[in-house]
N, C-alpha and C positions, 0 to 999 in steps of 0.2 A: 831358540830365536824369539825375540820379543816381537809382539804385534807391530806391524808397520815396517819392520826392517827390510823386507823384500821390496817394499814400495819405493824406497829411496836408495837402494843398493846400486852398485856400478852398472849392472846390466840395464836396469830401468832408466837410469840417468842417460846412458848411451842411446837407448831406444828413443827417448824423448828428444835428444839433440838431433838424431837422424831424422825424426819426423819434422822438426822445425826447418832443418836444411832442405828437406824435400818441398816443404811449403814455400820456402823462399825461392827455390828454383821455379816453382809453378807461377809465383808472382811475376818473376822476370820473363817467363815464357809468354805471359799475357800482354807484356808491353809492346807497343807498336811504333811509337815515334822515337826518334833519336834522342830527344831531350827528356823523355819520360823518366820518372824515378818512382820509388816506392816510399811510403811513409814509414815511420817507426811503428812496428806492429808488436803488440804484446800478447803472448799466448800463455796459457796456464793449464796445468794438469790438476783438476779438482779431485779426481779419484784415479786410481791406476788405470792407464790406457784410455783415459777420457780427456782429450786435449781440445781446448776451446779458445776462441778469440775473445780477449778482454777489451782491447782498444787498438785503434789505428790513429796515430797522431802525427801531424807535421813536426819535423824536427830541425831540418836545415833552416838556417836563418835566425834561430832563436838566440837571444842574448843570454848572459849568465843567469840573470834573474828568471827568464822564461824557462831555461833548462831546469833550474832548481824547482820551480813550481810544477813542471811536468813530471820530474822525478818523484816528487812528493805525491802527486796525483796517481801515478802508476803504482807506487807502493801501497797507497790506500786501496786501490782497486784489487790488487793482489790479496791484501789482507782481508778485505770484505768477501772475496770469493772463497776463502778458505783453501787456497791452492797449496799443494804439496811440492810443486815445481813451477817455475816461471821461466819464460824465455823472451828476450827482447831482440828483435831484428831491427837494425837501424842503419841508415846510410852513414858512412864515415870516410875519413881520409887517413892515409898513412904515407910514409916517405915514397912508396912505390906508386902512389896514386889513389884514385877513387876505389872504394870497396864497400862491401856490405859486412857489417859486424853482427855476430850472433852471440849474445850473452845468455847463458843458461845457468839457473841457480836452483838449489834446493837447500835444505837445512845445513848451514855452515859450509857450503861448497858452491863455488862459482867457476865456470869455465868460459873462455872466449875463443872464437874461431873466426877467420876472415875469408872472404871470397872476393876476388878482384872483379870490378865492373869494367867491361870493355865496350867502348862506344866508337861508332864510325858514322860518317856522313851518310844520310839516307838509309840507315839501318837501325833496327831496334837494338837497344843495349842488351848485352849478353852477360851472364854471370859465370865467372870462372870456377875452378874447383875450390873446395873448402880446404883451408890449411889444417894442420894438426892443432888440436885444442891446447890451450895453456891454462893452468889454474892460477898463474901469477897475474891476476887482474885486480884492479882497484879503480875507484872513481865514483862519480855521482850516481850513475845508473846502476852500477854494481851494488852499491850500498842500498839503493832503493829496492832492488830485487831481493837481496838478502833480508832486508828488514820486513818485506811484505810476506815472504813465503812462510807458511804455517809449519811450525816445528812439531815433531812427535813429542809426546809427553816425556819430560826430562827424567821421570822416575821409572815408569813401566814401559815406555816406548809405544804406547797406543797411538795410532794414526788419528788424524783429524776426523771427527764424526764417529769414532769407535769407542766403546766403553773401556774403562781402565781395567788392567789386570787386578786380580785379588791381591790385597796388601799394598796397593799403591798409596803413597802418602800425599799425592796431589789431588786425588779424587775427592770431590765435595759431595756431601750427603744431600740428596734432593728433598729430604724431609726437614732437616734442621739447619742446613747450610754450613755445617761444620765439616771437619775432616772425617770422612767415613771410616777411616782406619781407627779413629778414636771413639766415635759415637756408636757405630754399628746399629743404627736405627733400622727397625724391621720394615719401615715404610720406604726405604731408599729404592729408587728406580735407577739402575745402572745406566740405562740408555739416556735418561734425562741428564745425567752427569757426565756424558761422553766428553772426551777431550776436544776442545774447541780450537786448539792451536796456540792458546795463551793461558796464563794463569787465571783462574776463576775470579770474576768480579771486575776485571780490567775494562771489559766492554761496557758493563753497567755504569762504572765510574765515568767513562767518557760520555755516555748518553746523558748522565745527570750533570755533567760539567764539574765533577768533583775532582779537584787536583790539589796537591799540597807540595810544599818544598821545605827543606830543612830550615829551622829557625835557630836562634841562639840557644834555645832550649827546646828540644822536641821538634814538632812540625807545625806549620801554619798553612791555612788554606790560601790558594792563589789562583790566578787565571791560567788557562791551559798553555798560553804562550809565554808565561813567565819563565825566567831563567831557573833551571833546576826543577821545573814542574814535573810531577809524575802522578799517575792515577792514585787517588786517595783511598786505599783499601781499608785503612783504619776507620775512616769516616763511614764507609759502607758497612763494615762489620758492626759498628755501634748502631747504625740505623737498622740493620737486620735483627739485632738482639733486642733493642728497646722500642723500635717502631717510630722513633723520632730522630730528626736530624739535629742533634744538639751535642755532638762530640766536643766541639770547641767551646760551647757555652759551659759544658760540664768541667772543662779544664781551666776556665778563667776564674 
């Protein structure tokens, strides 16, 4: 079994969902007024069995633009935390009436389950039983969760924050910056090159504002919000090798 496999397996996924269902029930048990509701609550599991609250945001009443911005913000919060699982509890509606929706996501997998909200005059709202989960879910917030959750190393399966397995072709050398499987530098520190949840260099490109998009021939630098923009790893590689930011000057 590759490193990290037990952290994202069916048992751990189920345990995470049950924990969020329990927290949702506690939220509703704390409500006292008939009109009270709960906000959208974002939880994340940063390390196995370590579930924390990332955000609590108002959701009802948002227009389409507001929902898009909120989804992007939640995705960025998940990504910044390095979470291996994420769960979003949010008020929603379905043909049978008001409900609470729970979306739970990990690498390449998302489930949704619903619980009806029962309201009565002069009584606090109550939460019904959770439905059976379904994996056939899609939409704005599903995409946000899946985009934010950190994935295990695509080659060796290392979990976020853990060193790569020997022979992994994704591991970068902490000494020279190249692929460790090719350089084999004696000064490489495996812990320094631990899997971050994404390909090495992407975060540095974002921090420097280095993005590129396909041109008629090759690539051209562009703004982060330009159509087709992606982190410019070629520019970063040139900078790391020569110490100057002149990739495109050298190509002109």
